[in-house]
C-alpha positions as CSV (number, residue, x, y, z in Angstrom):
1,M,14.9,11.5,-36.5
2,L,16.2,12.2,-33.0
3,T,19.1,9.9,-32.3
4,V,21.8,8.7,-29.8
5,S,23.2,11.4,-27.6
6,Q,20.1,13.8,-27.9
7,K,17.6,14.5,-25.3
8,L,14.2,12.9,-25.1
9,P,11.5,15.6,-25.8
10,A,9.2,16.4,-23.0
11,F,5.7,14.9,-23.2
12,N,2.5,14.7,-21.6
13,L,0.0,12.1,-23.1
14,K,-2.8,9.8,-21.9
15,G,-2.2,6.3,-21.2
16,V,-4.1,3.1,-20.4
17,V,-3.0,1.7,-17.0
18,S,-5.9,-0.7,-16.0
19,L,-8.9,-2.4,-17.1
20,E,-10.8,-1.4,-13.8
21,H,-13.6,0.9,-14.3
22,G,-12.9,4.3,-13.3
23,K,-9.2,3.7,-13.1
24,E,-8.3,3.0,-16.8
25,F,-6.4,6.3,-17.8
26,H,-3.4,8.3,-16.4
27,D,-1.7,11.3,-17.5
28,I,1.9,10.0,-18.7
29,K,4.4,12.7,-18.3
30,S,8.3,12.5,-19.3
31,E,9.2,14.2,-15.8
32,N,7.9,11.1,-14.0
33,Y,10.8,8.9,-15.3
34,Q,13.6,11.3,-14.5
35,G,16.2,9.2,-12.9
36,K,15.3,5.8,-14.5
37,W,16.0,4.0,-17.4
38,L,13.2,4.1,-20.1
39,V,12.3,2.0,-23.1
40,L,9.9,3.5,-25.5
41,F,8.5,1.4,-28.3
42,F,6.2,2.5,-30.9
43,W,3.8,0.2,-33.1
44,P,1.8,1.5,-36.2
45,M,-1.8,0.6,-35.1
46,D,-3.9,-1.2,-32.4
47,F,-6.2,-4.1,-33.8
48,T,-3.5,-5.3,-36.3
49,F,-1.5,-8.5,-36.7
50,V,2.2,-7.8,-35.8
51,C,1.7,-5.2,-33.0
52,P,0.1,-7.5,-30.4
53,T,3.0,-9.8,-30.7
54,E,5.4,-7.3,-29.8
55,I,3.4,-5.8,-27.0
56,A,2.8,-9.2,-25.6
57,G,6.5,-9.9,-25.8
58,F,7.5,-6.7,-24.0
59,G,4.6,-7.7,-21.4
60,K,6.0,-11.1,-20.7
61,R,9.6,-9.5,-20.2
62,Y,8.2,-6.4,-18.2
63,Q,9.6,-7.7,-14.8
64,D,13.1,-8.2,-16.4
65,F,13.0,-4.6,-17.4
66,K,11.7,-3.5,-13.8
67,D,14.7,-5.6,-12.3
68,R,17.1,-3.3,-14.2
69,D,15.2,0.0,-12.7
70,C,13.7,0.5,-16.3
71,E,10.3,1.3,-17.2
72,V,8.6,0.4,-20.5
73,L,6.0,2.6,-22.4
74,G,4.2,1.3,-25.4
75,I,3.0,3.9,-27.7
76,S,1.0,4.4,-30.8
77,T,-1.1,7.2,-32.5
78,D,-4.4,5.5,-31.5
79,T,-6.4,7.1,-28.7
80,E,-6.5,6.0,-25.2
81,Y,-10.1,4.7,-25.9
82,V,-8.9,2.6,-28.9
83,H,-6.1,1.1,-26.7
84,L,-8.8,0.3,-24.0
85,A,-10.9,-1.4,-26.4
86,W,-8.0,-3.5,-27.8
87,R,-6.8,-4.6,-24.5
88,K,-10.4,-5.7,-23.4
89,Q,-10.8,-7.6,-26.7
90,H,-7.2,-9.1,-27.1
91,P,-6.4,-12.0,-24.8
92,D,-2.7,-11.4,-24.8
93,L,-3.1,-7.6,-23.9
94,K,-5.7,-8.1,-20.9
95,D,-3.0,-8.4,-18.1
96,L,-0.5,-6.0,-19.8
97,P,1.7,-4.7,-17.0
98,F,3.0,-1.5,-18.5
99,T,1.2,1.6,-20.0
100,M,-0.2,1.8,-23.4
101,V,0.2,5.4,-24.5
102,A,-2.0,7.4,-26.7
103,D,0.2,9.7,-29.0
104,T,-3.1,10.8,-30.6
105,K,-2.0,14.2,-31.9
106,R,1.4,12.6,-33.0
107,E,3.4,15.1,-30.9
108,L,5.8,12.7,-29.5
109,S,6.0,10.6,-32.6
110,Q,6.9,13.8,-34.7
111,A,9.3,15.2,-32.2
112,L,11.1,11.8,-32.3
113,G,10.8,11.8,-36.1
114,V,9.2,8.3,-36.2
115,L,6.0,9.0,-38.2
116,H,5.9,6.8,-41.5
117,P,5.9,9.3,-44.3
118,E,2.9,7.9,-46.4
119,E,0.8,6.1,-43.6
120,G,0.9,8.8,-40.9
121,V,1.4,6.1,-38.3
122,A,4.4,5.4,-36.0
123,L,7.1,3.2,-37.3
124,R,8.2,0.3,-35.2
125,A,10.7,2.5,-33.5
126,T,12.3,1.7,-30.1
127,F,14.4,4.1,-27.9
128,I,16.4,3.3,-24.7
129,V,16.7,6.6,-22.7
130,D,19.1,6.7,-19.7
131,P,18.3,8.3,-16.3
132,N,19.4,11.6,-17.6
133,G,16.8,11.8,-20.3
134,V,19.5,11.1,-23.0
135,I,18.8,8.6,-25.9
136,R,21.2,5.9,-25.8
137,H,19.8,3.5,-28.4
138,V,17.5,3.9,-31.3
139,G,16.1,1.1,-33.6
140,V,13.4,1.4,-36.3
141,N,11.9,-1.5,-38.3
142,D,9.7,-1.3,-41.3
143,L,5.9,-1.7,-40.7
144,S,5.9,-5.2,-41.6
145,V,8.7,-6.5,-39.2
146,G,8.4,-7.1,-35.6
147,R,11.5,-6.3,-33.4
148,S,13.2,-8.6,-30.9
149,V,12.5,-7.8,-27.1
150,D,15.4,-10.0,-26.2
151,E,17.7,-7.6,-28.3
152,V,16.3,-4.6,-26.6
153,M,16.9,-6.2,-23.2
154,R,20.6,-7.2,-24.3
155,I,21.2,-3.7,-25.6
156,L,19.8,-2.4,-22.2
157,D,22.2,-4.7,-20.2
158,A,25.1,-3.5,-22.2
159,L,24.4,0.1,-21.9
160,Q,23.9,-0.4,-18.2
161,T,27.6,-1.8,-17.7
162,D,29.0,1.5,-19.0
163,E,31.8,-0.7,-20.4
164,L,32.9,-1.6,-23.9
165,C,30.7,-4.7,-24.9
166,P,31.7,-6.7,-28.0
167,C,29.5,-8.0,-30.8
168,N,26.8,-10.5,-29.5
169,W,27.7,-9.6,-25.9
170,V,25.1,-11.0,-23.3
171,K,24.9,-10.3,-19.6
172,G,27.2,-12.2,-17.5
173,Q,30.0,-12.2,-20.2
174,P,33.2,-10.2,-19.8
175,T,33.2,-6.8,-21.3
176,L,36.4,-5.6,-23.3
177,E,39.5,-4.4,-21.4
178,V,41.5,-1.5,-23.0
């Protein structure tokens, strides 16, 4: 698995960006995120139980990420058509403000090393990438355990200080002096 201090691999994937007919899909390219913070979060499969709770959680906090000059991409190995069908069907996903990315060929999942060895789907992995394309945080959960969006936000805040942040530090608290 790629980890902290390594470069995010280049990618060019399809994503669902809208429910409006004729405007549903876009090419999602890594080069479009240069110079910005980026959170990539992977989930195993659409039309499941834990996944929509996480996706909706990121959706509810999306403006907080944008306020930090950070883009969010949600990714699974399902196709863009499955993503679209799920968004249309699931009430918590209809107004999703970020792109649902289709890693159908598993290119990005494999490059990052987040494919479950037996199931062949993405693990619940989260990557925070800095504006230079360097991975600054990686977190991976078992398929059955959802992640904490608040913790992802806390880590992003800490990384953006570029200072030493103690255990359980939250934005607004003092950082450590050396």
